[in-house]
Wavefront OBJ file of the C-alpha trace (Angstrom):
o trace
v 17.073 3.688 -28.713
v 13.438 3.151 -27.834
v 12.012 -0.151 -26.664
v 9.879 -0.335 -29.792
v 12.940 -0.008 -32.016
v 14.803 -2.592 -29.965
v 11.922 -5.032 -30.305
v 11.695 -4.315 -34.051
v 15.382 -5.045 -34.550
v 15.077 -8.130 -32.391
v 12.151 -9.457 -34.448
v 13.923 -8.685 -37.738
v 17.193 -10.154 -36.517
v 15.494 -13.329 -35.333
v 13.743 -13.655 -38.709
v 17.030 -13.134 -40.541
v 18.804 -15.737 -38.425
v 15.976 -18.201 -39.068
v 16.189 -17.522 -42.829
v 19.956 -17.959 -42.902
v 19.694 -21.204 -40.965
v 17.012 -22.468 -43.349
v 19.131 -21.658 -46.408
v 22.148 -23.237 -44.762
v 20.176 -26.402 -44.147
v 19.105 -26.436 -47.792
v 22.675 -25.930 -48.922
v 24.243 -28.483 -46.607
v 21.685 -31.240 -46.897
v 20.668 -30.800 -50.545
v 23.425 -29.311 -52.638
v 26.130 -31.389 -51.001
v 24.801 -34.396 -52.951
v 25.242 -32.630 -56.294
v 28.622 -33.538 -57.890
v 31.044 -30.796 -58.730
v 31.443 -32.136 -62.335
v 29.035 -34.271 -64.321
v 30.159 -36.329 -67.350
v 27.883 -38.303 -69.639
v 28.704 -40.163 -72.830
v 26.676 -37.734 -74.864
v 28.230 -34.735 -73.190
v 31.767 -36.058 -73.613
v 31.388 -36.853 -77.282
v 29.175 -34.062 -78.488
v 29.670 -31.481 -75.730
v 28.274 -28.150 -76.795
v 26.435 -29.528 -79.808
v 22.841 -28.326 -80.121
v 20.450 -30.892 -78.803
v 22.959 -32.456 -76.445
v 21.505 -33.164 -72.977
v 22.388 -30.595 -70.214
v 22.816 -31.671 -66.593
v 23.707 -28.831 -64.138
v 26.576 -29.446 -61.796
v 27.290 -27.844 -58.386
v 28.713 -24.656 -59.898
v 25.618 -24.150 -62.000
v 23.365 -24.567 -58.955
v 25.493 -22.161 -56.964
v 25.116 -19.466 -59.612
v 21.363 -19.972 -59.547
v 21.014 -20.407 -55.749
v 22.956 -17.510 -54.232
v 21.184 -14.600 -56.012
v 17.806 -16.033 -55.108
v 18.931 -16.611 -51.506
v 20.194 -13.010 -51.253
v 16.865 -11.726 -52.586
v 14.967 -13.891 -50.120
v 17.061 -12.577 -47.215
v 16.528 -8.986 -48.337
v 12.778 -9.609 -48.438
v 12.906 -11.194 -44.960
v 14.810 -8.175 -43.641
v 12.259 -5.704 -44.957
v 9.348 -7.847 -43.882
v 10.890 -8.332 -40.437
v 11.483 -4.610 -39.908
v 7.986 -3.598 -41.040
v 6.182 -6.436 -39.311
v 8.311 -6.067 -36.187
v 7.582 -2.336 -35.985
v 3.832 -2.931 -36.261
v 3.868 -5.869 -33.880
v 6.009 -4.026 -31.310
v 3.668 -1.038 -31.463
v 0.683 -3.268 -30.874
v 2.375 -5.046 -27.979
v 3.537 -1.802 -26.331
v 0.220 0.061 -26.698
v -0.902 -0.858 -23.148
v 2.452 0.352 -21.820
v 1.856 3.685 -23.542
v -1.457 4.049 -21.727
v 0.204 3.190 -18.415
v 2.919 5.780 -19.087
v 0.270 8.389 -19.874
v -1.522 7.626 -16.600
v 1.775 7.862 -14.708
v 2.462 11.291 -16.223
v -0.993 12.499 -15.224
v -0.384 11.237 -11.696
v 2.959 13.064 -11.639
v 1.157 16.268 -12.603
v -1.250 15.764 -9.686
v -4.210 14.137 -11.432
v -4.882 11.042 -9.300
v -8.461 10.463 -10.467
v -7.464 9.069 -13.890
v -7.638 5.284 -14.316
v -6.206 3.123 -17.105
v -9.009 0.519 -17.135
v -7.197 -1.665 -19.647
v -9.435 -3.974 -21.634
v -8.655 -7.376 -23.056
v -7.511 -10.697 -21.719
v -5.716 -11.113 -18.420
v -2.020 -10.905 -19.303
v 1.069 -9.243 -17.819
v 0.136 -5.780 -19.114
v -3.436 -6.102 -17.845
v -2.159 -7.169 -14.441
v 0.273 -4.228 -14.386
v -2.487 -1.791 -15.361
v -4.882 -3.146 -12.724
v -2.151 -2.931 -10.093
v -1.388 0.641 -11.150
v -5.089 1.562 -10.960
v -5.310 0.073 -7.460
v -2.200 1.979 -6.427
v -3.656 5.233 -7.769
v -6.836 4.580 -5.809
v -4.919 4.065 -2.576
v -2.712 7.090 -3.195
v -5.727 9.270 -3.992
v -7.499 8.148 -0.817
v -4.340 8.653 1.240
v -3.728 12.132 -0.170
v -7.344 13.117 0.451
v -7.104 11.801 4.007
v -3.848 13.652 4.608
v -5.286 16.899 3.270
v -8.368 16.548 5.428
v -6.217 15.653 8.405
v -3.865 18.611 7.820
v -6.818 20.984 7.593
v -8.361 19.619 10.780
v -5.008 19.635 12.594
v -4.389 23.233 11.588
v -7.828 24.175 12.848
v -7.343 22.357 16.161
v -3.891 23.844 16.738
v -5.096 27.320 15.831
v -7.601 27.275 18.698
v -5.146 26.949 21.641
v -2.736 29.359 19.979
v -5.504 31.925 19.560
v -6.549 31.494 23.202
v -2.943 31.873 24.325
v -2.598 35.057 22.283
v -5.795 36.464 23.798
v -4.666 35.719 27.365
v -1.289 37.316 26.724
v -2.966 40.415 25.275
v -5.158 40.675 28.367
v -2.137 40.417 30.670
v -0.208 43.028 28.661
v -3.093 45.511 28.479
v -3.840 45.222 32.201
v -0.465 45.068 34.004
v -2.031 45.525 37.441
v -4.343 42.529 37.117
v -3.797 39.394 39.149
v -2.146 37.014 36.698
v -2.686 33.862 38.754
v -5.870 32.911 36.949
v -4.320 33.785 33.589
v -1.302 31.586 34.303
v -3.562 28.666 35.228
v -5.552 29.043 32.041
v -2.369 29.399 29.985
v -1.020 26.228 31.537
v -4.243 24.376 30.715
v -4.237 25.604 27.106
v -0.532 24.852 26.718
v -1.001 21.348 28.099
v -3.753 20.657 25.593
v -1.582 21.965 22.752
v 1.279 19.685 23.851
v -1.064 16.694 24.075
v -2.406 17.444 20.617
v 1.101 17.774 19.154
v 2.244 14.512 20.722
v -0.878 12.784 19.434
v -0.187 14.083 15.938
v 3.370 12.747 16.107
v 2.170 9.313 17.217
v -0.434 9.280 14.468
v 2.151 10.240 11.838
v 4.530 7.546 13.085
v 1.843 4.898 12.864
v 0.770 5.989 9.373
v 4.342 5.830 8.082
v 4.949 2.399 9.681
v 8.384 3.611 10.770
v 8.829 1.248 13.683
v 10.672 -1.944 14.542
v 8.608 -5.118 14.827
v 9.318 -7.504 17.676
v 7.478 -10.344 19.454
v 5.056 -8.994 22.071
v 2.278 -10.358 24.268
v -0.878 -8.315 23.819
v -2.288 -9.533 27.147
v 0.676 -8.078 29.061
v 0.283 -4.798 27.192
v -3.414 -4.673 28.110
v -2.583 -5.330 31.780
v 0.061 -2.585 31.753
v -2.354 -0.064 30.237
v -5.056 -1.004 32.768
v -2.691 -0.675 35.735
v -1.462 2.697 34.490
v -5.005 4.082 34.239
v -6.349 2.408 37.393
v -5.920 5.591 39.534
v -7.986 7.579 36.990
v -10.705 4.921 37.055
v -10.786 4.871 40.877
v -10.970 8.658 40.944
v -14.071 8.474 38.764
v -15.602 5.635 40.780
v -15.153 3.052 38.022
v -13.916 -0.539 38.072
v -11.573 -2.170 35.567
v -11.656 -5.915 35.021
v -8.820 -7.484 33.026
v -8.817 -11.100 31.893
v -7.769 -13.276 28.995
v -5.183 -15.607 27.569
v -1.650 -15.148 26.361
v -1.866 -13.421 22.979
v 1.467 -13.432 21.123
v 1.804 -11.113 18.144
v 4.483 -9.110 16.348
v 4.729 -5.338 16.351
v 5.931 -2.240 18.158
v 5.576 -2.517 21.925
v 5.396 1.270 22.298
v 2.693 1.721 19.657
v 0.617 -1.235 20.860
v 0.845 0.096 24.410
v -0.318 3.480 23.114
v -3.206 1.709 21.371
v -4.279 -0.165 24.498
v -3.865 2.926 26.669
v -6.019 5.001 24.335
v -8.747 2.354 24.332
v -8.821 1.998 28.116
v -8.596 5.763 28.606
v -11.451 6.306 26.170
v -13.522 3.673 28.002
v -12.895 5.466 31.315
v -13.556 9.080 30.349
v -16.663 8.228 28.293
v -18.413 6.208 30.971
v -21.100 6.600 33.571
v -20.338 9.242 36.217
v -20.393 6.687 39.061
v -20.398 2.894 39.373
v -19.393 2.368 35.774
v -17.296 -0.539 34.536
v -14.573 -1.239 32.014
v -13.808 -4.770 30.786
v -10.491 -5.532 29.101
v -10.164 -9.052 27.670
v -7.700 -10.772 25.360
v -8.013 -13.975 23.396
v -6.064 -16.093 20.939
v -7.254 -17.724 17.736
v -5.305 -19.953 15.319
v -4.383 -17.016 13.071
v -5.347 -13.912 15.079
v -5.210 -12.434 18.555
v -7.973 -10.271 20.003
v -8.100 -7.340 22.395
v -11.578 -6.268 23.464
v -12.354 -3.179 25.554
v -15.932 -2.615 26.704
v -17.429 0.047 28.916
v -20.742 1.145 30.312
v -22.148 4.504 29.384
v -24.774 6.244 27.350
v -26.502 4.502 24.467
v -24.688 5.401 21.264
v -26.434 5.475 17.886
v -24.708 3.475 15.110
v -24.321 6.634 13.006
v -22.182 8.188 15.732
v -20.101 5.046 16.304
v -19.135 4.897 12.629
v -17.465 8.350 12.900
v -15.560 7.887 16.167
v -12.324 6.756 14.495
v -12.127 9.822 12.265
v -9.591 12.452 13.382
v -11.084 15.272 15.456
v -14.569 13.749 15.241
v -16.404 13.880 18.546
v -19.964 13.051 19.299
v -22.312 15.153 21.366
v -20.986 15.488 24.879
v -17.639 13.911 23.976
v -15.499 17.030 24.114
v -15.317 17.659 27.841
v -16.141 15.242 30.619
v -15.293 16.614 34.026
v -11.562 17.316 34.110
v -10.942 15.655 30.763
v -10.337 17.732 27.668
v -10.015 15.548 24.599
v -8.097 16.316 21.439
v -10.235 14.061 19.240
v -7.395 11.767 18.172
v -7.608 8.848 20.606
v -9.507 6.369 18.444
v -7.969 7.788 15.261
v -4.548 6.855 16.640
v -5.875 3.408 17.570
v -7.147 2.918 14.019
v -3.813 3.941 12.495
v -1.807 1.704 14.834
v -4.061 -1.282 14.128
v -3.842 -0.669 10.386
v -0.037 -0.348 10.583
v 0.049 -3.774 12.264
v -2.125 -5.319 9.514
v -5.065 -5.713 11.881
v -8.717 -4.724 11.979
v -10.671 -2.486 14.339
v -14.367 -2.983 15.074
v -16.603 -0.639 17.089
v -20.046 -1.859 18.170
v -22.467 -0.049 20.506
v -23.550 -2.146 23.484
v -27.316 -2.682 23.846
v -27.231 -1.540 27.493
v -25.121 1.515 26.705
v -21.454 2.044 26.135
v -19.131 0.745 23.471
v -17.372 -2.494 22.576
v -14.074 -2.092 20.716
v -12.386 -5.183 19.267
v -8.850 -5.239 17.868
v -7.743 -8.211 15.750
v -4.047 -8.615 14.981
v -2.125 -11.386 13.203
v -1.014 -14.067 15.645
v 2.669 -14.851 16.063
v 3.629 -18.506 15.999
v 5.862 -18.708 19.038
v 8.037 -21.739 19.698
v 9.301 -22.414 23.172
v 8.575 -20.467 26.310
v 5.991 -17.756 25.628
v 6.839 -16.113 28.944
v 9.947 -14.710 27.255
v 7.847 -12.345 25.179
l 1 2 3 4 5 6 7 8 9 10 11 12 13 14 15 16 17 18 19 20 21 22 23 24 25 26 27 28 29 30 31 32 33 34 35 36 37 38 39 40 41 42 43 44 45 46 47 48 49 50 51 52 53 54 55 56 57 58 59 60 61 62 63 64 65 66 67 68 69 70 71 72 73 74 75 76 77 78 79 80 81 82 83 84 85 86 87 88 89 90 91 92 93 94 95 96 97 98 99 100 101 102 103 104 105 106 107 108 109 110 111 112 113 114 115 116 117 118 119 120 121 122 123 124 125 126 127 128 129 130 131 132 133 134 135 136 137 138 139 140 141 142 143 144 145 146 147 148 149 150 151 152 153 154 155 156 157 158 159 160 161 162 163 164 165 166 167 168 169 170 171 172 173 174 175 176 177 178 179 180 181 182 183 184 185 186 187 188 189 190 191 192 193 194 195 196 197 198 199 200 201 202 203 204 205 206 207 208 209 210 211 212 213 214 215 216 217 218 219 220 221 222 223 224 225 226 227 228 229 230 231 232 233 234 235 236 237 238 239 240 241 242 243 244 245 246 247 248 249 250 251 252 253 254 255 256 257 258 259 260 261 262 263 264 265 266 267 268 269 270 271 272 273 274 275 276 277 278 279 280 281 282 283 284 285 286 287 288 289 290 291 292 293 294 295 296 297 298 299 300 301 302 303 304 305 306 307 308 309 310 311 312 313 314 315 316 317 318 319 320 321 322 323 324 325 326 327 328 329 330 331 332 333 334 335 336 337 338 339 340 341 342 343 344 345 346 347 348 349 350 351 352 353 354 355 356 357 358 359 360 361 362 363 364 365 366 367 368 369 370 371
């Protein structure tokens, strides 16, 4: 039984119940005052004589009332069924459009929108929510397709290089394989790094992690201490400062986020005497992590593309002994988004980049040192 038929029967049934109750009220409160038998002097003496006055009693009214009541109920039933069917169809028309859009989405057409007109009611709110959902799904699918294509391209490169090196070693058995082994190890390491980065990015996008209270300032200090040897090797300094910044999220993912930011600030810096500043701060509703570095002057057009997967600016692919996979800031963006935060990249006037992460603050009661 369809919803339209159910609504039609409900409308008709409600109308029938209302009609029966109305007739019952008429019967109980009107006909109950009519006597069962009526006697008058004229009727008793000349009953049945032409011209004698006629006064109907309760039985006479019953014979006249019940056929008319049955006809009225039959009319109400027909009117209720017809009117209910039309009214139900009119009420369910927006739901039909939503169902049509859902079927198109199931078939793969995500560009269709309902765009329901009319006043703001429950169906309009449902349609607008469905349109917004389709928009997000379409954007997500497009992003995943673009990401899959880029990932396939990036993974194909080290595999192709590995195949070439193995062909060279097989075709020239007498050749010294020491250099080939070193190059294979380098290519294999990059492929492993890329695979691990893809796994982290997928985990952040799916939000498949456990949330727990964490202190973002301690995470920033841990990431800075871990990368301090790399900074010293490159002749850079790292300065870490800030307040306690309690938030809620995955410690592992937030540490990956901070590590990627500090690592990016180190490898894309001045060759010598560069600096990296890592600061944290707390606001009433948000906590902030800011990572700044010295370096070349970056145009705003380039900065706006740095968080896209596999997007690298000029000179950002290889810096000394660093071979990037192009996913560092993309992973940061996904982790921040998974934690309901915002990521802002601004080029510094003197060169370099300022990256600011804003996450929801956690309202901690008691000793914050337990985070």
